[in-house]
N, C-alpha and C positions, 0 to 999 in steps of 0.2 A: 218551454218551461220545464218540461220533464227532463230534457237533456241537461239543462242547467242544474237541475236538482241532482241528477246522477253524478255530474262532475263535482258538485260540492261534496256529495257523499264520499266520492273517491278521494278527493283532496283531504277530507277529514280523516279518512281511514289511513292514508299515507302519513299524515302528521302524527297520528296516534302510534303508528308503527315505528316511525323515527324516534319519537319520544320514548317508547318502550325499549328500543334498542339502546338508546343513549343511557337510560336509567340502568339497564342491565350492565353496560360497560362500566358505568360508574361503580356499581356494586362489585363487579369483578375486580376492578382496579383497586377498590378499597380493601377487598379481601386479600388481594395479592400484596398490596403495600403493607398490610398488617402482618402478613406472613414473612415479609422481608425485613421487618424492623428487628430491633435487638430484643424483643419480647421473647420470653421462654414459653414453649408449647410442649405438650406431652406427645402430640402426634408427630409423625415423621415429617421432615421438611419437604416442600414441593420441589420436584426435580424438573427444571426447565430443560436441561440437557442430560437426560438419564444415561446416555451412552458413556459419559465420563465417570459416572458414579457406579454403574453396574457392569463395566467392561470386565471381561474375564481376566483374572490375574491370580498369582499365588502370593500369599502373605509369607513373611520370613518364618523359618523354622516350622513349616507345616508339611503335612504328608500329602501324597498324591499317588494315584494308581497309574498315572500317565507314564512315569518312568519306572524302569525295572527295579531300581533300588528303593523306590517308595519315597524318595526325598524330593520336595519341591525346589529347594535350593540346590543348584548344580555346582559341582566342584569346577574350579578353573581348569582350563586346558593345560596340560603339562608344559612348563616353560613360560607360562604367561607372566608378564611383569607389567608394572605401571609404566606408562610411556611418558608421562609428564605433559608438557605444553605443546608437543609436536607429534605428528604421526609419521615423521620421517625416520625410517629405519636406519638411516646413515648418521643420525644425530649422535655425536660423540658423548653427549650427556646421558645417553641411555645406560651407560655402564654404572652410573651412580644409582640407578634404580635396581640393577641386577645385584649389586653388592656382593659379588662372588669373589672379591679379593679380601680374604681374611686378614692379611697383613695390614692393608690400608684401613679397613673398616672395623676391625676388632683388635688390632695390635698384637696378633698372635701368629706363630708359625703353623705349618701344616699339622704338627703334632699337638697343637694347642698350647705350647709354651709361649711366654711373652717374648716379643722381639727385643734383641739387645739394643738396636739402634733404630732411628727413624728409617722407614723404607727408602731404599735407594732411588726409587722413582720420584721422590720429592726433592725439589731444589730448595735448599735452605740459603736464602740470600737476605740482604738488608730489608727488602720489602716483606719477605716472609716473617722475619723477626719482628718487624714493626706491627704486622698483623697479630702476631702472638702477644706482643706487649699490650696492644689495644684490648684484646679479649681477656687477657690475664687481669688487667687493671679493672675491667668491668665486672668479671665474675669471680675472681679469686682473691684479689687484694683485700676485700672487705674482711675476710677471715685471716688470710695468710700474710697480709701486709704487702706493700709494694716491693719489699726487699726479700720476701720469702722466709722470714724468721718466725712466722706464725703469730705475730703480735698485732693483727689487724683490729679495727674498732670492734667488730663482732667477735673475733677470735679471743679477745681479752675477756669477754663476758662468758665464754664457754665454760662448761662444768669441768673440763679437763684441758690440759695443755695441748694445743694443736701442734702438728708436726713441724719441725724446723727443716726446711728443704736443704739446708747446708750441713745436716748431719751426714756422717760418712755412709750410712746405709742407703742413702739416696743417690750416691755418686757412682759413676761407672767404675766397675771393677770391684765393688764391695762384695764380700762373701758372707754367708750365713751358715750356721750349723743346724743340720736337721737330723732327725732320728728315723732310721729305716724301720718301719713297723714290722716288716717280715723277719728281719734278723735282729732287731732291737739294738742296732749299732748306729753310732753317730758318724756323720760324714759332713764335709764342708763343700758347699755348692755356691755358684754365683747367686747373690741375693736378688730376688724378684723385684724388690723395691728400687733397685738400682737400674732396672731396665726401662728403656724408653716405652716399650709396649705396655708395661704396667702403669706408668704415669698416664699414658694415653687412655688406658682402660678406666682409670680412676676419674679422669676428667670427664669421660663420656658416661660412665655408669655409677660413679661414686665408690665409696668404701663399703664393702659388704652389701653391695647393691642398694645403697641408700640408708642402711641401718645406722651407720656412723657418719656418713657424709653423703649429701645428695649428689646425683650425677647431673651433668649439664648437657646431655645429648639432645635435649629439646631445644637448646639454644646454640649449640656449637656443632656444626657439621664436621665430617671427618677431617677435612683440610684445616679447619680452624683449630680443632683439637691438637693436631700435629704441630701447628704453629705455636700453640701454648707450650707444648713439650719442648720445642726449640728454644723458646724464650725462657723456660724453666732452666734449661742448661746454661743459657746466657747469664741468668741470675747467679747460678753457682760459680761460673767462671769469673764473674765480676768480683767475687769475694776471695777467690783463690789465685787470681793472677799475680804474677811477679814482674816488676818492671825489668829486672835484670835478665829474665829468661823469656818473657813473652812479648816484649816490645823491641822493635828494631833499634839498633844503636842510634841511628840518626833521629829517632823520635823520642828517645828516653828523656831528654831534657825538657821537651815540650810537655810530655805526659806527666813528668814529675811536678812541673810547675802547675799544671791543671789540677793534679791531685792535691797539692798543697793549698791551692785557692779553694777547692771544694771543702777541704778539711777545715780551713779557717772559717769559711762561711757556715759550716755545720756547727762549729763551736760557738760562733757569734749568735746563731739562731737559737741554739740551746740555752745560751746565757740570757738572751732576750726573753725566751719563754719562761725561764726560771724567775727572772725579775718580774715579769707580768703576773705570774702565779703568786709570787710573794706579795706584790702590791694588792692583788685581789683578796688575798687572805687577810692582809692587814686591814683593808677596808671593811671586810666582813666582820672582823673582830671589833672594829671601831663602832660599827652600826649596832652590833649586839650589845656592846657596853653602854651605848647611849640609850638603847631600849630598856636595859635593866635599870639604868639611873632614873629614867622617867617613871618606871614602875615603882621604884623605891620612894620617890618624891611625891607620888600621887597622894592627895589628901584622903584621909580615911572617910568612909561613908558615915553619914550621921546616924546615930542610934535611933531606932524606932521605939518610942516609949509605948507601952501598952495603955 
């Protein structure tokens, strides 16, 4: 009987211990869950993996005595450039990150003057012109119109007249008069506005660096900007071309017929647009007249007697 009593006592003690541990775990779990919820607490959060929170590190723009110059942020090693999507040093695309070709990436010569023509390393073919037309129509036509005359939908609403790309100052060979500040004399030099490098620079960086026209360097990489320049020249040539001098003899009849068809189609479309505009205006005036008539025939409101 004594042994049995001792066993019962031991069993009861074990049960109490298990119950106590279970209750403790429940309390701990409740406390932890409360701390992990979205409730706000003034005390610091619990750190389950403190090594990630308290690992040694330097914050940006801070000082340190570890380095001789006292700066925590270290300058890049001389010649370091972004590598892009590959670590292969033989990747030809790395040159695009170096950007050490001022002619291609800035449109300027070694002395900083604008290039007269598109860099010789660029092949201007039909595919290149098509790329330029695509980008021009997306980013330029809304202001400068598809023909380059500066009469785009947004350009027409501008506070001042936008440039006409067919003006002489934008064509190769144009000259401009400048004043030499040192001698106060005037001289004539090639106009910068007529140079391909200047057009490229405007496409990428805007006019007066965005003060008068925004640049599109964020959307047009170097090759795309040069494609726009090539298409810019194609637009000019399309207005300056002469069948008798620019078209081979065997193609002149075909080109002349195509030009005539295009001209007739243009005139027909313009007449149709004018007719539609006149009809819409007539309908507007009719509706306005009917509205006025209804207002005039509306019976007077009854007088309210006091």
